[in-house]
N, C-alpha and C positions, 0 to 999 in steps of 0.2 A: 843213756839217751832218753829212754822211756820215762825215767824219773824226772828228768828235766822238763820233758813235755808235760808231764802231769803237774809239776810245780807251776809251770807257766799257765796251764789251763786253770789251775786253782786260783792263781793270782788274778787272771782275767775275770773269773767268776766273782771274786771278792770285790773287784772294782765295779763289776756290774751290779752287785748287791748294794754298794755304796751309791751308785747312780740312781738305782731304784728308790732308795731311801730318800734321796734329795727330791726326786719327782713326787713321791708320796707326800712329803711335807708341804709341797706347793699346791696340791689339789684340795679345794675346799668343798666342792659339791660331792655329796655322799654317794650318789649313784655313779658319777664319773669315777670316784675314788675306788669303789668296789670293782668296777670294770677294769680299771688300771691295775689293781692288785692281781686280779686273776690273769690278765693278759701278760703281765711281767713275770708272774710265777710260771706260766706255761712256756714262755720264751726261754726263761732261765733253765728249765729242765727238759726242753724239747718235747713237751707234752702236746699231743694233738687235740686234746679237749680238757675241759675242767668245769667245775662248779664252785660257787662260793656261797656259803650259808652264814647268815647273821643270827645271833641268838636273840630271841624275844621271849622273855619269861622262861617257861619250861619247854620251849620249842625252838627249832632252827628254821628260819625262813630261807627258802631256796631263792637267793636274790639275783645271782648272775650265772648264766650258762653260756659256754662257748664251745664250739665243736667244728673244727676245720673240715672234717670229713662230711658231715651232714650239711654244712653251709655250702661246700663245693658242689655237692649233689643237687642241692636246691637251685643254685645258680645255673647249673647245667640244664636242669629241667626247664627253668624259665627261659634260658637261651634257646632251647629247642622249640619253645612256644613263642619265640620272638618277643619275649617280655623282658623288662629290665628290673632287677632287684636293687632298689635304692638302699634299703637297710635290711640286713638279715634279721628276721624276727626272732625274739627270744621266746620261743613257744614252750620252753620247758621250765620257765620260772613261775614264781607266784604261789607255790604250795608250801606246806609246812611238814617238817619231819619231827617226830617226837624225840625229845632229848632222853633217850634210853639206850641200852647197849644192844638192842636187837638189829639195828641197821649200822652200816659202816660209819656214816657221818655222825649218827647218834652216839655211837661208841666213843669216837674221838672227842666229841663235844662233852660227853659225860666224864670220861676218864682223863682227858687232857693228854693222852698218849698219841704218838705218831704210829700210823699203820703204813707199812710198805708191803704191798701185796703183789707178788709176781704174776699170778693168774687169778682173776676174780672168780673163774669157774671151778677152781680147785682149792677153795678154802676148806680146811679140815672141818668135818661136822662137829668136832668138839669145841670149836670157837663159839663165843657168845654172840657174835655178830654174823649176819648172813648177807649174801649178795642177792639183790632182787633183779632178776633178768627181764622184768616186764618192759623196761625202757629199750633194751637191746632188741627184744622180739618185736616190739611195735615199730621200731625204726630201722630194722635190718642192720643192726650195728653190733660190733663185738668189743665189749670192754674187757681188756686183758690186764695190763699192769695198772696199779693204782698207788699213788702216794697221797695220803690223807693226813693233814697237819692241823693242829689246833692253833687258833689265834688267841694268845693270852695277853692280858694287860699287865701293867706293872705289879699288880697285886696277885697275879697268877690266875685270875678269873678268865674262863674261856668266853670270848665275845663273838666267836665265829669259827668256821671251819673252811679250810681250802682243800678241795678234792681234785687232784690232777690225774688224768687218765692217759694211758698208752704213751709211754716214753718212746721216742724214736732214735734209732741209730741207723742213719741212712734211710732205707725204705723199710727196715725191720722194726717191729714193735718188740721192745726189750723191757726187762724189769728196771725200775728206777735205781740208779746207782746209790749205794748206801750213803755216800758223802753228801748227797742232796738233802738228806733228812735234816742235818743240822743247819745247812744253809737256808733251806726253805723255812725251817722253824725260826731262824733269825729274821728272815723277811716277814714271816707271819707276826712276829712280836712287834716289829716296827709298824706293820699294818694295823695291828690291834689298837695301838696307842692313837694312831692317826684316825681310825674309825671312831673311837670314843670321842675324840676331840670334834670330829665332823658331826657326830650325833648330837653333841652338846650344842654346837653352833646351829644345827638344824632346829633343835628345840627352842633356842632363843629366837631364832628367825621366825618360827611358827607362832610364838607368843607375840612377837612384834607385829606380824602380819594379821594376827587375829584382832589385835587392838585397832589396827587400821580399818579392818573390815567392820568392826563394831561402830567405829566413829562414822564410817560411810553410811551405815544403816541409820544411825542417829540423825544424820543430815536429812534423810528422806523418810523418817519413821512414820509419817502420816499415810504413806502408800502401803496398802496391804501386800503388794507384790515386791516390796523394797528388797528384802534379802535375796530373793530369786533374781531380781533385776541386777543386783550387784554381782552375783555369781556369773550370770550370763555375760554381762559387760566385760568382766575380767577375762573370761575365757574367749569371747569373741575377739577381744583386742589381741590376745596372745596368738590366736589362730592367724590373724592378719599379719602380725609382726613376723611370725614364722614363715608365712607365705611370701613375704617380701624379702626373705633371705637374711634377716637379722640374726646376729649371733645368739646362742642360748642365753647368755647373760642379759642381752638387750631384750629378748623376748620375755624373760622372767621379770625384768624391771618394769616393762609395760604392763604385764599381767597384774603385778601387785600394786602398781601406782594408779592404774585406771579406776579402781573403785572410788578414789577420792575426787573424781572429776566434778561432782556436784556438791562438794562439801560446803561451798558458798551459799547454798540454799538455806543454811542456818540463819542467814541475814535477810531473807526475803519474807515478808509478811504472809501468814497463813491464808489470808483472804485472797491473795494472788495465787499462791501455790495450789490451793484447792478449789479455785473458781471453775465451775463446770462449763461455763461458756467462753466465748472469745474475749481475750484481754483487750482493754482499751490501749491506745498508744502509750499513755503514761504508765499503765500497769506493765506493759510489755518492756518498757524501758527499765522499770524497776526489776523485772525478772532477769533482764540481761545483766544486771549488776552482780548476779550470783557468780559469774566468772571472775570478776574483780575481787569480790569478797573472798572467794576461794583462794585466789593467789595471795591475798593479804594474810589469810589465816596460815598459809603454808610458807610464807616468805622467810628467808634467812635460816632455813632449816639446815642442820649439820648433816643429817642423814641423806645419802644420795637418792634413796627411794622417794623421800619427801620432796627433794628438789625436782625430780621427774614429775611428781604429782602436781607441783606448783605449775609447771609448764603445761601439763595437760588441762588443769583447771581453767587456765586463762585462754587456752587456744582451741578447745574442742568444739567451739561454735564458730570458729573462723571458716571461711569458704574459699575454695580454690580460686574463684574468680574475684575475690576481694570484697564480696558483698556481706561477709559475716561480721561478727562482733566479738570482743569489744574494740579491737584495734583496726579492723578492716585489712588484716594481713592478706597477702595474695601469693598463690603458687607455693614455691619452695621456701618462701619466707615464713611459712607456717611450719613449725617443727614437726618432724615425721610422727612423733608420738601423738601430737594433737590431731593430725590427719587420720591416723589409725583409729583413735578413739571416737572421732567425729562420725565415721561410718558405723562403727560398732554401736554407738549410742542411737543413731537414727534407725538402724535396723531393729534394735530392740524396742524403740518407741513405736515404730510402725506395726510390729507384729504383736504388740501387747495392748491390752485394754487399759485405758486411762479414764479419769473422771470426766474428761472432756471429749472422749471419742471411743469407738469400739476398736478391736484389733483388726488390722487389715490382713487380707489373705497373703500367703507367701508369694504368689504370682504378682499381685499388685505391689507388694513391698519391693520385690526384685526389680520390677519395672521402674519404680520411682528412683531406686538407687542407680539403675542403668542410665536413666535420663539425667541424673545428677552428675554423671561422670564428666570431668573437665569443667564443671560449673561449681557444684557444691563440693564434690569430692575429687581427690587426686585420682586420675585414671589408673595409675598403678595399684592403688589400694582397692579400687573397684575390681580390677582384674584378679587380685589376690582373693577377694571376696567370692567372685564367680568360681574360681578354681577350687575353693574350699567350702562350697555351700553345704556339702554333706556333713562336714564337721560342725558347721553352724547349727544345722538341724538336730544333730545329736546332742549338742549342748542345750538347745531349746527344749528338747524332749526331757532331758535330765533335770532341768530346773524350770519346769513348767509352772510351778506355783510355790 
């Protein structure tokens, strides 16, 4: 009977492994992918915690950390303080481990071997690798069993390391069952291929976005603050989009499309763009045309990001009450991306020095935006701005010039 149960359990684990492989193949975002790999590996092995390292040159970057015990403790502390934890912070990520045999993860990354350690505090002194207790001591935690597995690509190169901690059987911490070694190694191999593909996609995406950024700077190159302005605009827009509850994909789309909002200035004469005084009605009309020029430059694009850029280019000067340009759109007839970038653009213009004006104070700028709620701006976007002003200020400080 026991053998039948074991066979059934193994079959379920193989089916789970297949399910995980399908899930990995569908995930494109690298950070989400790493989180998924670690979460599924832990669930697969009943591990209460774990870490995932990605190889970068001769180092391993500590990329993802999950710990049910410490997360539960943090939530309990916040509950006692009557606070709510929206997202458990990854306080243990972001550092690097040397790719050598002195540490457990470094040993696995260097040799490509699997380590199955029953008790981390009882590693024989003769072993090349040592366990560092500093994390446990700092966090009042006890790391006992470990299963540490290399992620190898099709050529056998180690691209990362999965480190699983404290396997559970009921309420007891037990050593990881030996049969998990081959199963997790199989999962790690699938993950390695997916990670390499995701990293390649990320590199192509970054090159594409860098090109967009450089084109955006070219459109406004006569302004000494142009590069910083583009960075601020992009991040302000993303903050607002996130504050409005848009999906991560929508937030990213607005973040990377917003720099193209003024690409149409390439068609506006320098005498108007750089005029230090007030524009005449005819000059202002010519300036307004930059929205139409921008849409014309971007029209019929095949890439989704450029299609969003086209919408933003032609709508970021529309106003909620219908008094904007070039089409006089009103209310929700203005695409949300245009409403978001409208506020981000105005905030940056108000708080930055221009050839025709000094920078306004934060208080004065916030007052102008508040007064524009329901007239110039969508009130929901203004609320998202007010709710996230600290994030705006952090971006402004980071890209001050």
